[in-house]
N, C-alpha and C positions, 0 to 999 in steps of 0.2 A: 755371702751372696752379693754379687755385683748387679747393678741395674743394667738393663739392656742398653747397649750402645757404649758401655764402658769395658770393652773387652780387655783381656790381659795384654800387656805389652804397650799400652798407651795408644796414642793416635795423633791425629793432627800433624802428620809428617815427621814425628820424632823417630828415633832409631827403633824403638820397640815396635811401633806401628808398621814400620818398613819391614821388619823381620816377620811380622805377622802376615803381611801380604806375600812375601816370598815363600813362607812356609805354606800358606794357603794355596798358592799356585802349584807348589811341589805336590801337596796333598791331592789337589784336583787331578793332576796327571797320574799319580799313583792309583787313585780310585777309578779313574777312567779306564786304565789298563785292566782293571778287574771287572769292568762293565757297569760301574756305578755312575750315575749321572747326577752330579752335585748341583746342577742348574735347576733341578726339580726339588722343591722343599720336601723335607722328611720330618715326620712328627717327632721322632726322637731327637733330631738335631734342633728342631724348633724349641722343644722343651729344654734342651741343653742351653740354648741361647737365653731363654726366659729366666733360667736359673743363674745366668751370668757366667756360664762356663765357656770354654774355648773351642769345643769340637763341633763347629757349625760353619756354614758358608753363607755367602751373600743372599742366596735364594731363601735360606732358612731365616735369616735375620729380617728380610723384607716381609716374609709371611708372618713372623712373630710380631712385627710392628703393626701389620694390618689386623691381626687377631687382637692384640692389646688395645688397638684403637676402638674396637667394638666391645671388648670385655677387659677393661683396665684392671679389675681386681684379680684377674687370672694369675698375675705374677705372684701375688700373695698366696693364692691357693696352691700354686705349684711349689712354692717354697715350703709351705706347711706340709704338703705331700712328701716332699723330699726328706723332711725331718723324720717322718714316720718310715723308718727304714725296715728292711727285711729282718734285721736283727731284733726288732721289736715284736715281730709276729708271734713267736712262742709265748710271750708274755700277754699279748693282747687277745690272741685267738680264744682262749677259754672264756674270757669275759664277753667277747663278741658273740660266741655261741649262746651264752646264758641269756643274752638280751635279744636273741633272734636275728642277729646280723649275719650269722654264718650257720651253715648246716654241716653236719658230719657227713662225709662221703658223698 
């Protein structure tokens, strides 16, 4: 997991950061052609940024920074949530039901 602001490819004007900007510009154009406005933050892309991943845009990163400013522990909570993957569900579900955290049907 990478901390917010440490996106893949580096930064500070290095070649990796430059490639990220070019790729982001290309991706914005591709998504705009499909009718998606990446200038508006999206909860999935905000979550992606908080986890330190790469599939997010400036609006998402700005929103994540604002959220983390109010709730700094959210980054830890998001990381813990990501660890609990769907592959764990079959193992966890019976116990969750037994302690009343889940209902059948």
